[in-house]
N, C-alpha and C positions, 0 to 999 in steps of 0.2 A: 290334507288336500288330495283329492283323487287324481291319479295319473291319467292322462289321456291315452286311451287304448290305441295300440298300433293297428293301422288298417292293413288289409291284405296287400295293397299296392306298395305300402311302405316296407313291409316285410320282404316283398319280392325285390325291391331295390337294395335292401340290406343284404339279402342273400347273393344277389348279383355282384355286389362289391366284395362280400366275404370270399367268394371264389377267387377273386383276383388279387387278394392281399396275402402276403405271408402271415403266418400266425402271430409273429412278433410285432406286426404293425397294426394290430386291431386295437388301437388306443385313441383317445380323444384328441391328441395333438397332431395326428396324421392329417395332412391337408385334404386328402380324399374323404376322410371321415367328416371333416369340418364342412366340406363342400356338399356332401349328401345331407348333413344336418340342416344346412341353410336351405337346401332345396325342398325338404319335406317339413320344415318348421319344427325341428326338434333340436335339442342341445347336442353338441358333440359327445358329451358323456353318455347320453341316452343311446346314441347310435353305436358308440363303442360297446356299450353293455349289450345291445342287441346282437352285435357281431359275435361277442363271446358267448352269448346264449346259443347262437347257432353252432358255435364250435362244440358245444356239449352234445350236439346231435351227430357229430362227425366221428365215425368209428375209428378212423386212423388217428385222429387227435386223442381221443379217449384211450385208445390202445397204447399210445406212447406214454401214457401217464399224466397227460395234461387234460384237465377235465372241463375247462371253460367255466361258465356259471351254470347254476342248476335251474335257472328260471325260464327255460325254453317253454313256450306256450303250445297249445294244440295247433294254433295257426302257424307257428314256426315249423312244427313237424309236418303239417299239411303242405306248406310251401316247399320244404325240403324234399318230401316224397314226390311231389308233382314234378319238380324240375330235374330230379335225378333220373327220370325216365323220359325227359323231353328237354334236352339242353338247348336245342335251337329255339324252342318255345320260350325258354327263360330269357335268352338274349333279345329276341324280338319284342317280348312283352316288356322287359326292363327299358328298352329304348323307346317303346311306345309311351310308357308312363313318363319317362323323362321329357320327351317332346311335349306331352300334354301339360307338363308342369313348367314349360317354357325353357327347358334346357336342351339346346341343340348341339352341344359341344361334341357329342358322340358322332354326329353326322358331319359337322363342318370340319372336324379334324381329319377326315378321310381324304380330303382334297380330290373329290371326283371331278374330272374335267369334262364339262359338257361338250367341248370341241373334239374330244377323242372319238374316232369312229368305233362303232360297236360291232366287232366281228363275231361275237359269241351268240348272237340272237337273244341276249338277255336285255330286259329293259334297264333303264338307269336305276330304278328303284330296286330291282333284283340285284344289281351290282353293288349298290350301297349296302343292302342287307347282307350280302355275302362278305363284304369287307368288314362290316361290323362283327359278324360272326368270327371271322379269322382273327380280328384284333382281340376279341374275348378269349378265344382258344389260346392264342400266343401268351397273353398276360397270365392266364390261369395256369398254363403248363409251366411257364418260366418261374412264376412265383412258387409253385409247388416244389420245384427243384432248386429253389433259392438261386436262380439264375446261374446255374453251373451245368456244364455238359455232364451227363450221367456216366459217360465213359472216361473222359479225361480230367474232369474237374475244371475245365476252362471256364473262367468267370467274366468274359468280355461279352456283354449283351449284343454288341454289333456283330458278333460272330456266332451267335446262338440262334437256333430255330426250334420252333415247336413242331416236332415231327409226328406225323400220324403213323400209328402202328399199322392199322389197316388203312390203305390210301383213301384220300378224300373222294376220289372218283368211284371207289368200289363200295362204299358203305355210307349212304346218305344219313342213316339214323345215328351214326356215331361220329359225324363230321365235327361236331363241337363238344363231344364228350371228352373231358380231360383225362378220363381213364384210358382213352385211346391215344394218349400223347406221351412223348419222350422229349426231354430237353437234350438236344445234340448240337455239337458244333457243325458247321457247314459241311465239312468233309464227311463226317460220319452220317449226317442226315442224308446226303446223296447216296452213300453206300447202302444205307438201310432202305431207302426208297427204291433203289435199283435191285434189291434182293441180294446184295453182295455180303451183307452181314445180317444176323438175326440174334435172337436170344433163346436160350434153352429154358427148361422148366425151372431152373434155379437162378434165372436172371444173369446167366453168364454169356459172354459174347461168343458167337459161333461164326466162323469165316467160311465163305464159299471157297471152292477149289481155286477159283480165279485169283484169289488174294494170297494164295500159299506159295506162289512162285518165289524162288530165292533171289529176289531183287531188293536192294537196300531200302528204297522208299516204302515198299510193301512191308518189309521187316520192321521198319521204324514206326510206321503209322498204324499197321493192322496186326501183324503177327505178334507184336509186343503186347497187345491187349487181348489176344485170343484166350478164352477161358476165364477172363477177368469178370468179376461180378459187378454189375452196374450199381451206382449209388441210387437207391430208391428214394422217391420224393417224400417230402414232409406230409403231403396230402395227395389224394387222387392217384393212388398206386396204379400202375398199368394193369389192365384186365388180363388175367392169364389166358382166357379164351381168345381174346383178340391177338395176343402174342402167338398163340398156337396157330391161329388163322394166318398170321404173317409167315410163320415157318412153313406152313403147308401150301400157301397160295402165292407168296411173293418171293420167298427165299429160293435162290438158284441151286443151292446144295453143292 
């Protein structure tokens, strides 16, 4: 019996899901894998196999000794290459495809309130797209770091943020790029965003002078982690060039 070939749209949806799941959850009993299988008319096992095919294209996964499956197709590679240079395009395209297939959960779960005044000058559609992008970025970054703060190891998702290395407002091209993300608890996210901490070339925490005062709270929360190497993610390692940009343009020194 000849297998039905995967379409480009199906592979895009699979890649979109792949980015948001930890490697250990790429299996046929995962509810999200089952939901995607139902949406595109394939079996959960087929979707799980495609996700692991995609993992074989991931240099971080392969470099860690995990190989995925070897059956990645030319189409898989083409989709991988396309969206690694256009993350926003991936998110918008995946949600367009889902909506066309009758799945509106990505939109309805955002709870956009029509009654709220719009002080930003953006249309409602633009706000929805922005929130969809932010949700993808958060899920992808947190799953890559296994939902743990890369400085402290804190594993309470309600206290974790997907922090942009180069701020959202400064670099539109990398707004949704998971290589531009760190998983940080709220305190360290704020410090990183304000330029009070950064990372050196060896992924070690660097403090600004403002955090080196001999005060017990600063000693407890910041001076205790100075020089500590962050826990690098399972996938989507931070881009060294973006970290350098943070040191040079955001960090207060």
